[in-house]
C-alpha positions in Angstrom: -18.5 -172.2 -108.0 -20.3 -174.2 -110.7 -23.7 -173.0 -109.5 -22.5 -169.4 -109.8 -21.1 -169.9 -113.2 -24.3 -171.5 -114.3 -26.4 -168.7 -112.8 -24.4 -166.0 -114.5 -24.6 -167.8 -117.8 -28.4 -168.2 -117.5 -28.7 -164.4 -116.7 -26.6 -163.5 -119.7 -28.6 -165.7 -122.0 -31.9 -164.4 -120.6 -30.9 -160.8 -121.1 -29.7 -161.5 -124.6 -32.9 -163.3 -125.5 -35.2 -160.7 -124.0 -33.5 -157.8 -125.7 -34.1 -159.0 -129.2 -36.0 -156.7 -131.5 -38.3 -159.4 -132.8 -39.6 -160.2 -129.3 -43.3 -159.4 -128.8 -44.3 -156.8 -126.1 -46.3 -159.3 -124.0 -43.2 -161.3 -123.0 -42.3 -160.7 -119.4 -38.8 -160.9 -117.9 -37.9 -164.1 -116.0 -38.7 -164.3 -112.2 -36.2 -163.4 -109.6 -33.8 -166.1 -108.5 -35.0 -168.2 -105.5 -34.1 -167.2 -101.9 -30.4 -167.5 -101.0 -30.9 -169.7 -97.9 -31.6 -173.4 -98.0 -34.2 -174.8 -95.6 -33.1 -177.9 -93.8 -35.6 -179.7 -91.7 -35.0 -182.4 -89.0 -37.8 -184.6 -87.7 -37.3 -186.5 -84.5 -39.7 -188.6 -82.4 -37.3 -188.7 -79.4 -35.5 -185.5 -78.5 -35.0 -186.3 -74.9 -32.0 -186.5 -72.6 -32.2 -190.2 -72.3 -32.0 -191.0 -76.0 -28.4 -191.8 -77.0 -28.7 -190.1 -80.4 -29.5 -186.8 -78.8 -26.2 -186.9 -77.0 -24.4 -187.2 -80.3 -26.4 -184.8 -82.5 -27.2 -182.0 -80.1 -24.4 -179.7 -81.4 -25.0 -180.4 -85.1 -27.9 -177.9 -85.4 -25.6 -175.0 -84.3 -22.9 -176.0 -86.8 -24.9 -174.9 -89.9 -23.9 -171.6 -91.4 -26.8 -169.3 -90.6 -26.0 -167.3 -93.7 -26.7 -170.2 -96.0 -29.2 -172.4 -94.0 -32.5 -172.1 -92.1 -32.5 -175.0 -89.7 -36.0 -176.2 -88.7 -36.4 -178.9 -86.1 -39.7 -180.8 -85.7 -40.0 -182.6 -82.3 -42.7 -185.3 -82.2 -42.4 -185.7 -78.4 -43.1 -183.2 -75.6 -40.2 -181.5 -73.9 -38.4 -183.0 -70.9 -36.8 -179.6 -70.1 -33.3 -181.2 -70.3 -30.2 -179.3 -71.1 -29.9 -181.1 -74.4 -33.4 -180.2 -75.6 -32.9 -176.5 -74.6 -29.6 -176.5 -76.5 -31.3 -177.8 -79.7 -34.1 -175.3 -79.3 -31.6 -172.4 -79.0 -29.3 -173.5 -81.9 -31.9 -174.0 -84.6 -33.5 -171.2 -86.6 -37.0 -172.5 -85.8 -38.1 -175.2 -83.4 -41.6 -176.7 -83.8 -43.2 -178.8 -81.1 -45.4 -181.3 -82.9 -46.3 -183.4 -79.8 -49.9 -182.0 -79.6 -50.7 -182.4 -83.3 
């Protein structure tokens, strides 16, 4: 709510400032606001079935609101074709296998 109020106030101030008669012609309007979605990246060196953290975190990636967040997962290890790894790959917006880098 505070962010929306601040954004609306900034737009009102910008429009007011840019519509003044004393403003030179070479002043350009402000840029468009940034993209609505926030990019969230996760980096892991062990996204395998045997790792205890994967058992706990595998559902977290799907819990992000896809209207507000882009979830990007960077895996530093090769796939073990486990059910946990496939679930993580399905639930995130983008999955990057960095094991060959």
